[in-house]
NUNUFI-701709 format. One record per residue: x, y, z of N, C-alpha, C in turn; residue in three letters. Coordinates in steps of 0.05 Angstrom, whole numbers, padded with zeros to 5 digits, always signed. Layout:
N
XYZXYZXYZala...
REM end
This chain:
249
+00513+00733-00244+00493+00711-00241+00495+00698-00214met+00519+00694-00204+00522+00681-00178+00510+00699-00156val+00515+00725-00158+00504+00743-00138+00474+00743-00138glu+00462+00742-00162+00432+00741-00164+00421+00716-00151ser+00433+00693-00156+00423+00668-00145+00424+00668-00115ser+00445+00681-00104+00448+00682-00075+00425+00698-00063val+00416+00719-00077+00394+00736-00068+00367+00722-00071val+00363+00709-00094+00337+00697-00101+00331+00673-00084val+00351+00657-00078+00347+00631-00064+00333+00635-00038ser+00342+00653-00020+00327+00657+00005+00299+00667+00001pro+00295+00684-00019+00268+00694-00025+00250+00671-00033ile+00260+00653-00049+00244+00630-00058+00237+00613-00034arg+00256+00610-00015+00250+00593+00008+00228+00605+00025arg+00230+00632+00029+00210+00645+00045+00183+00644+00031val+00183+00649+00005+00158+00647-00011+00146+00619-00009tyr+00163+00599-00011+00152+00571-00010+00140+00566+00017gly+00153+00576+00039+00142+00572+00066+00115+00585+00069ala+00113+00609+00058+00087+00624+00060+00065+00609+00045ile+00072+00599+00021+00052+00585+00005+00043+00560+00020val+00062+00545+00032+00055+00521+00046+00037+00526+00070arg+00040+00550+00082+00023+00557+00105-00005+00565+00096gln-00007+00578+00073-00033+00590+00065-00049+00572+00047leu-00036+00555+00032-00050+00539+00012-00055+00511+00024val-00080+00501+00023-00085+00474+00034-00068+00453+00020pro-00060+00433+00036-00042+00412+00026-00053+00398+00002gly-00079+00393+00001-00091+00378-00021-00088+00394-00047ala-00090+00421-00046-00087+00438-00069-00058+00437-00078ile-00040+00439-00059-00011+00437-00065-00005+00411-00079leu-00017+00389-00070-00012+00363-00082-00022+00362-00111gly-00045+00374-00116-00056+00376-00143-00037+00392-00161ala-00027+00414-00150-00007+00430-00166+00018+00414-00171leu+00027+00399-00151+00051+00382-00155+00047+00363-00178asp+00023+00352-00180+00017+00333-00202+00020+00346-00229phe+00013+00371-00231+00015+00386-00256+00044+00395-00261ile+00057+00404-00240+00083+00417-00243+00106+00396-00245arg+00103+00373-00233+00125+00354-00231+00118+00327-00243phe+00116+00324-00269+00110+00298-00281+00131+00277-00275pro+00155+00285-00267+00175+00265-00260+00168+00250-00235asp+00149+00260-00220+00140+00246-00195+00118+00225-00200arg+00109+00223-00225+00087+00205-00231+00095+00175-00228trp+00120+00169-00229+00129+00141-00227+00150+00139-00205val+00143+00143-00179+00163+00140-00158+00169+00110-00153pro+00192+00105-00142+00200+00078-00136+00201+00060-00160trp+00202+00071-00184+00206+00055-00208+00180+00044-00220gly+00157+00050-00207+00131+00040-00218+00115+00026-00197gly+00093+00013-00205+00075-00001-00186+00090-00022-00170pro+00082-00026-00145+00095-00045-00127+00125-00041-00127phe+00134-00017-00124+00163-00010-00122+00178-00017-00148asn+00164-00018-00170+00178-00025-00195+00186-00054-00197gly+00173-00072-00182+00181-00100-00180+00164-00118-00198gln+00174-00128-00220+00158-00144-00238+00148-00170-00226pro+00164-00183-00209+00154-00208-00197+00131-00202-00177ile+00133-00180-00162+00111-00173-00145+00086-00168-00161arg+00088-00154-00183+00065-00149-00200+00053-00176-00209cys+00071-00195-00216+00061-00221-00225+00047-00236-00202ala+00058-00233-00178+00045-00246-00155+00016-00235-00152ile+00014-00208-00154-00013-00196-00151-00032-00206-00173phe-00023-00207-00197-00041-00216-00219-00048-00245-00216arg-00029-00261-00209-00034-00290-00206-00053-00295-00183glu-00048-00280-00161-00065-00284-00137-00094-00276-00142leu-00098-00252-00154-00125-00243-00159-00139-00258-00181thr-00123-00272-00198-00136-00289-00218-00145-00315-00205his-00129-00326-00188-00136-00352-00175-00157-00349-00154arg-00156-00326-00139-00176-00321-00118-00189-00294-00124ile-00208-00293-00143-00219-00268-00151-00233-00253-00129pro-00224-00228-00123-00237-00213-00102-00260-00197-00114pro-00278-00188-00096-00300-00171-00105-00292-00141-00104val-00270-00136-00090-00260-00108-00088-00231-00109-00079ala-00218-00086-00082-00191-00083-00073-00190-00058-00055ile-00176-00061-00032-00172-00039-00013-00142-00035-00009val-00134-00010-00011-00106-00003-00007-00104+00018+00015glu-00085+00014+00033-00079+00035+00052-00051+00045+00046thr-00048+00072+00046-00023+00084+00038-00021+00089+00008gly-00039+00106-00002-00041+00111-00031-00015+00123-00041thr-00002+00140-00025+00021+00156-00033+00013+00173-00057phe+00027+00169-00080+00021+00185-00104+00003+00170-00124leu-00006+00146-00117-00026+00132-00134-00014+00115-00156gly+00012+00109-00155+00025+00093-00176+00015+00064-00175thr+00016+00052-00152+00006+00024-00150-00024+00024-00153thr-00038+00045-00144-00067+00046-00146-00076+00043-00175thr-00061+00055-00193-00068+00053-00221-00068+00023-00231glu-00048+00008-00222-00046-00020-00229-00070-00035-00217leu-00076-00029-00192-00099-00042-00179-00125-00036-00194leu-00127-00012-00204-00151-00003-00218-00153-00017-00245ala-00131-00025-00257-00131-00039-00283-00147-00065-00282asp-00152-00076-00258-00168-00100-00256-00198-00095-00263thr-00206-00069-00263-00234-00063-00267-00251-00066-00243gly-00240-00076-00221-00254-00079-00196-00258-00053-00181leu-00277-00051-00163-00279-00027-00146-00253-00026-00128pro-00240-00003-00128-00216+00001-00113-00221+00023-00093val-00215+00018-00068-00217+00038-00046-00189+00042-00035phe-00179+00066-00035-00152+00071-00026-00152+00095-00006thr-00136+00092+00015-00136+00111+00037-00109+00124+00040val-00108+00151+00041-00083+00166+00044-00087+00187+00066glu-00068+00189+00085-00071+00208+00107-00058+00235+00101ser-00037+00235+00084-00023+00260+00079-00040+00278+00060ser-00047+00302+00068-00063+00320+00051-00049+00325+00024pro-00023+00328+00024-00010+00335-00001-00009+00311-00020arg-00003+00287-00009-00003+00263-00025-00031+00257-00035asn-00051+00263-00018-00079+00259-00026-00086+00276-00049tyr-00078+00302-00049-00084+00320-00071-00071+00310-00097gly-00046+00301-00095-00032+00291-00119-00047+00267-00130phe-00053+00248-00112-00067+00223-00121-00095+00229-00132ala-00109+00247-00120-00136+00254-00129-00135+00265-00157arg-00116+00282-00163-00113+00293-00191-00106+00270-00210ala-00088+00253-00201-00079+00231-00219-00101+00211-00224arg-00116+00204-00204-00135+00182-00206-00163+00191-00215leu-00167+00217-00219-00193+00227-00226-00206+00213-00250lys-00191+00206-00271-00203+00192-00294-00211+00163-00287pro-00201+00152-00265-00207+00124-00258-00233+00123-00243arg-00254+00116-00258-00281+00117-00246-00286+00095-00226arg-00269+00074-00226-00273+00052-00207-00256+00056-00181asn-00243+00079-00179-00226+00085-00155-00240+00105-00137val-00241+00097-00111-00252+00115-00090-00230+00122-00071asn-00222+00147-00070-00199+00156-00054-00209+00170-00029leu-00199+00160-00006-00207+00172+00020-00183+00185+00032leu-00187+00209+00043-00166+00222+00059-00172+00217+00088arg-00156+00199+00100-00161+00191+00127-00138+00175+00138asp-00137+00172+00164-00119+00152+00176-00127+00125+00166asp-00108+00108+00162-00114+00082+00149-00134+00065+00166ser-00131+00066+00193-00149+00051+00210-00177+00062+00209arg-00180+00088+00211-00206+00100+00209-00219+00096+00182asp-00202+00097+00161-00212+00092+00134-00223+00064+00131gly-00209+00044+00142-00219+00017+00140-00245+00013+00156leu-00246+00025+00179-00271+00023+00195-00295+00035+00180arg-00290+00058+00167-00312+00071+00152-00321+00053+00128lys-00302+00040+00115-00309+00023+00093-00325-00001+00102leu-00318-00012+00125-00334-00035+00135-00361-00026+00146phe-00364-00001+00152-00391+00009+00160-00407+00017+00135arg-00393+00020+00112-00405+00029+00088-00406+00008+00066gly-00391+00013+00044-00393-00004+00020-00386-00033+00026trp-00367-00038+00043-00359-00066+00048-00377-00081+00067leu-00395-00067+00080-00411-00080+00100-00427-00103+00089arg-00439-00101+00066-00455-00122+00055-00438-00143+00039glu-00411-00138+00038-00394-00156+00022-00372-00168+00040arg-00374-00164+00066-00353-00173+00084-00350-00203+00085ala-00370-00218+00076-00367-00247+00076-00354-00257+00051ser-00348-00239+00032-00336-00247+00007-00306-00241+00007gln-00292-00250-00013-00263-00245-00014-00257-00216-00023thr-00241-00202-00007-00232-00176-00013-00201-00176-00011val-00188-00164-00030-00159-00163-00030-00151-00136-00017phe-00133-00138+00003-00123-00114+00018-00093-00112+00013phe-00085-00088+00005-00057-00082+00002-00050-00061+00023tyr-00034-00069+00043-00029-00052+00066-00001-00040+00063leu+00000-00013+00059+00025+00000+00054+00025+00028+00067asp+00012+00030+00091+00009+00056+00104+00031+00060+00125ala+00051+00043+00126+00072+00046+00146+00095+00063+00135his+00099+00085+00148+00121+00102+00139+00132+00121+00161trp+00120+00120+00185+00131+00137+00206+00129+00122+00233asn+00133+00136+00255+00134+00123+00281+00108+00110+00289glu+00086+00121+00279+00060+00109+00285+00055+00086+00266asp+00059+00062+00275+00057+00039+00257+00029+00027+00260leu+00011+00030+00241-00017+00022+00244-00022-00008+00236pro-00002-00022+00228-00006-00048+00215-00021-00068+00232leu-00014-00072+00257-00027-00091+00274-00057-00085+00276ala-00063-00059+00280-00091-00051+00282-00106-00055+00255glu-00092-00049+00233-00104-00054+00207-00112-00083+00204glu-00094-00101+00211-00099-00130+00208-00123-00139+00225leu-00124-00128+00250-00146-00135+00267-00173-00126+00255glu-00173-00102+00245-00198-00091+00232-00206-00108+00208ile-00186-00115+00192-00192-00130+00167-00203-00158+00174val-00188-00173+00189-00196-00201+00193-00219-00205+00213phe-00224-00185+00230-00247-00186+00247-00273-00182+00231arg-00271-00165+00211-00294-00158+00195-00297-00175+00169asn-00275-00185+00159-00275-00198+00133-00258-00224+00134cys-00269-00246+00144-00253-00270+00148-00242-00281+00122pro-00254-00275+00099-00245-00286+00074-00225-00267+00060ala-00215-00247+00075-00196-00228+00063-00170-00242+00055ala-00157-00231+00035-00129-00238+00028-00113-00212+00030val-00092-00212+00046-00077-00188+00052-00048-00190+00042val-00039-00170+00028-00011-00167+00021+00000-00143+00036met+00023-00147+00049+00037-00126+00064+00063-00119+00050ile+00067-00094+00044+00091-00085+00031+00114-00081+00052asp+00138-00080+00042+00162-00073+00059+00166-00093+00081asp+00161-00118+00076+00162-00139+00097+00186-00157+00094phe+00198-00165+00116+00221-00183+00116+00213-00210+00104gln+00231-00220+00086+00227-00247+00075+00248-00265+00088val+00240-00282+00106+00259-00299+00120+00276-00316+00101pro+00301-00317+00106+00319-00333+00090+00330-00318+00065gly+00321-00293+00061+00330-00278+00038+00336-00249+00046asp+00360-00244+00057+00366-00217+00067+00368-00195+00045pro+00367-00203+00020+00369-00183-00002+00342-00169-00006glu+00320-00181+00005+00295-00167+00005+00295-00146+00028tyr+00291-00121+00021+00292-00100+00041+00265-00099+00056ala+00266-00089+00081+00241-00086+00096+00243-00062+00115phe+00221-00054+00126+00220-00030+00144+00225-00038+00173asp+00241-00021+00186+00247-00025+00215+00245+00002+00228asp+00225+00006+00245+00221+00031+00259+00229+00030+00288tyr+00246+00011+00295+00255+00009+00322+00244-00015+00337gly+00250-00018+00363+00241-00041+00379+00211-00046+00377pro+00203-00070+00369+00175-00077+00367+00161-00066+00343gly+00176-00052+00325+00164-00040+00302+00178-00047+00276lys+00191-00069+00276+00203-00079+00251+00183-00098+00238ala+00181-00096+00211+00162-00113+00197+00174-00140+00192leu+00172-00157+00212+00184-00183+00212+00162-00203+00221thr+00167-00229+00217+00148-00249+00226+00140-00247+00255pro+00159-00238+00272+00153-00235+00301+00131-00214+00305glu+00131-00193+00289+00111-00172+00291+00083-00183+00285tyr+00082-00202+00268+00056-00213+00260+00046-00236+00278leu+00062-00246+00295+00056-00271+00309+00029-00270+00324ser+00023-00248+00337-00003-00246+00351-00026-00246+00332ala-00024-00232+00310-00046-00231+00290-00050-00259+00277ser-00028-00272+00271-00029-00298+00258-00043-00318+00277val-00035-00318+00302-00047-00336+00322-00077-00330+00327ala-00083-00304+00330-00111-00296+00337-00130-00303+00314ala-00122-00301+00289-00140-00305+00267-00134-00330+00251his-00115-00347+00261-00108-00372+00248-00101-00368+00218glu-00081-00351+00214-00074-00343+00188-00051-00360+00177leu-00051-00365+00151-00029-00377+00137-00012-00354+00126ala+00014-00358+00125+00033-00338+00117+00049-00347+00093thr+00051-00329+00073+00065-00336+00048+00084-00314+00040tyr+00107-00322+00029+00128-00304+00020+00134-00309-00009tyr+00147-00290-00022+00155-00294-00050+00173-00319-00052pro+00168-00336-00071+00184-00360-00075+00209-00354-00091ser+00208-00333-00107+00232-00325-00123+00251-00308-00107arg+00277-00312-00109+00296-00297-00093+00297-00268-00102pro+00306-00251-00084+00308-00222-00090+00327-00218-00114ala+00347-00235-00117+00366-00232-00139+00353-00234-00166ser+00329-00246-00167+00314-00248-00193+00293-00225-00196glu+00289-00211-00174+00269-00189-00175+00282-00164-00185glu+00265-00145-00194+00275-00119-00204+00265-00097-00185gly+00269-00072-00194+00259-00050-00178+00273-00047-00151gly+00259-00040-00131+00270-00034-00105+00275-00059-00088ser+00265-00081-00097+00269-00107-00083+00261-00105-00054arg+00237-00095-00050+00225-00095-00023+00210-00121-00018arg+00212-00131+00006+00198-00156+00012+00168-00153+00016gly+00154-00175+00016+00125-00174+00022+00117-00200+00035cys+00093-00200+00046+00081-00224+00058+00052-00224+00050val+00041-00247+00046+00012-00251+00040+00000-00267+00062val-00023-00257+00073-00037-00270+00095-00065-00276+00087leu-00075-00299+00097-00103-00307+00093-00109-00329+00113ala-00135-00333+00119-00143-00355+00136-00137-00381+00121lys-00123-00399+00134-00115-00424+00121-00139-00441+00113ala-00160-00441+00129-00183-00458+00123-00199-00448+00099glu-00195-00423+00092-00210-00411+00070-00194-00411+00044ile-00170-00400+00046-00154-00396+00022-00127-00412+00021his-00123-00428+00041-00097-00442+00043-00090-00459+00019gly-00109-00475+00009-00104-00492-00013-00097-00476-00038val-00113-00455-00044-00109-00439-00068-00082-00424-00067ser-00076-00413-00044-00050-00398-00042-00026-00417-00043leu-00029-00440-00032-00007-00459-00033-00001-00469-00061ser-00020-00466-00078-00017-00476-00106-00004-00455-00124ser+00000-00430-00114+00012-00409-00131+00042-00413-00131leu+00054-00417-00155+00083-00421-00157+00100-00398-00148pro+00089-00373-00148+00106-00350-00141+00105-00345-00110leu+00090-00361-00096+00089-00359-00066+00098-00385-00053leu+00110-00382-00030+00117-00406-00014+00106-00401+00015arg+00095-00423+00026+00083-00420+00053+00105-00421+00074arg+00102-00405+00094+00122-00404+00115+00122-00431+00130ala
REM end
């Protein structure tokens, strides 16, 4: 048996490499959805498996009802399913062909979900030229989670969102929570750490109010990733400040 496995393993690796070269990524992703049901709940569930973050989302969208939800960084569609449970139109953008294929297979029954395969910035621009164009003056909830490699699109995403939709409410995943080091955040090197300093130019340019979770990471579950919520103070400042699960910076 040992000798057989030694022979088969290299063959499987070569076969896998050939398949990846010949089969489009989106098809591979759809096959992954069928073959690997254990991948349906990565990171412990929606919003990294964090119950307090889920409660923040529900409380926020109840207090400030949006006309639509936009997500960048679909990944495998786990959080997208929770967003879709609102019944609102959901637009979600994924750049990875394989992740796109997985999410497309998963979200197919969700008739209120529109999945785009695109760079997050280009996807946002297309939405503002399309469906969001006539609704840009209304409140739209944006969940920005497309940061995962050296190309950090977040600053450009924020510029596109608030330039086109002043009444937007934005939640950013994987963000540093000042005063609570137990909340994890992404750091991609100099100038690319998701910290308040990274946001300073966007906050000043668009006169944004900044909010963090009011509950400590020690009370949170799941992956305990930090987040920040942004909105124009003159539009949503009063409503956001009244939410007990958020604290203003």
